[in-house]
N, C-alpha and C positions, 0 to 999 in steps of 0.2 A: 437463614442459612449461616452456619458458623464456619469460620475458617479452620482448616486443619492446623494443628499445632505442630511445630517442629521441635527437635531436640534442643534448640537454642531459644525457643520462646519462653519468656518468663512464665513461671506457674503462679497463678494468683488463686486465692481461696475462692470457693464457689459461693460464698455468702457475703453479703454487704451489711456493714454495721451502720444502720441509718442514723443513729445518734452520735456517731463519732464525727471528728472534723478532718477535712482534707484527706490526705493519704490514709489516715487511720480508718477510713470507711472500707478500704479494700486490703489493708495491711493491719497488723496490730499496731497499737499506739506506739510501742517502743520500736518496732520495725520501721515505722514511719520516721520517728525521730532519728534513728540511726541512718536511714537511707538519705534524709535530708542533710545530715551532717557530712556524709560522704560527699554528696553534691557540693556543699560549701567548701569543703577541703580541695576539691577540684581534681587533684592528682591522686593515684592510688596511694593509700596511706596505711601505716600500721594501726593495729587495734588501739594502742595507747593514744594516738592522735585523734581517732574517731571518739574514743571515751572522753577525752578532754573536751572535745566539741559538744558532745551530748550532755555532759554534766553542767555545762553553762546554764541550762535551763531545766534539767531534770536529774536529780541525784540518783545514780544507779552504779552498781559495782561493775568493775572492769570485766570480770568473768561473765556477767550478764550480757554485756556489750559484745563480747567475743561469741558468746552463744548465738546472739541475734545476727551478728555478721555472718556466721556460718550458716544459719538458717537462710539468710538472703542469698547466700552462694548456692545452697541447695535448690532454692527457687529460681535460680538463674537470673537474678536481679543484680547481683554483684559478682565480680570475678575476684579470685584470690591467687596470689603467686608469691613465692618466697624470694625475698631480697635480703642478702646478708643475714640469714637465719631468722628473719621475721617475715610473717605473712603480711602482705600489703593488700588492702581491699579497695576496689575501684567499681564505680557504677558501669554496668554494661549499656545503659541508656541514659541520656541526659534528662532533666526534668520535663521538658516539653515532649520529647519522644515518649517517655514513660507515661505521662498523662494522656497523650493521644492513644497509646496502646491500651491503657487501663480504661479510658472512656469508651473505646470501641468494644472492649470485652463487656463492659457494663451495659452498653446499649444492646449487644447481641443477647445478653442474658435477660433483658426485660422486655425486648420487643415482642417476644412470643406471648407475653401476658397482655392480652387485650390491646393489640397493636394501635387501633384507632384511639382508644382511650389514653394510651401512654403518650401518643402524639399530641393530643389535646392537653393533657396534663403538663407536658414540657412547655407548650405555649403559655399556658396559664401561669406556670411558675416563673417563666421568663418575664412575662408582662408585670407580675408583682415585684420581682426582685431587681430586674435590670431591663427596662423596656427597650433600651438601645440594642440589646441582643436579639430582639425580634427582627430588626432590620437585617442583622447579620444572618439570622436563621433563614429569612426570606432570600438573601443573596445566595446562601448555601443550597437551598432547595432549587433555585433557579439554575445554579451551576450544575447541580446533579441532573437536572432534567436535560440540559444542553448535552452533557456527556452521554446521556442514554438516547439522545436523538429525538426527544419529545419536544 
């Protein structure tokens, strides 16, 4: 069951880039860098400030950053408002809220693909990469069962 999307819900691409890292899996690599830069800046900031943050780790032209900022506005991930004749860009969600939203969308997208096999694969991957997360998964499953009255 997928949730109905509202006019303010971020629009994420329908494909996942399995070989990418972090947010790059669900956004483009440069989109991920730009969004992370906006988060680091904290307050809504002009494009030049975002560009200055991005180029610390990735050489890119200012106009390219502006294009990406506007794409993220169109995807309802960033807001844009004019302050003293300059557009200022700010995140509509913080990192944790965005990760929770994106993780939920990802789970909704893969759960229809062999649900029991997906659950087993998640358990296997957690056991390999971070066994402590298995305890957290067990806690979350128990919490969900209690909420459902089982």
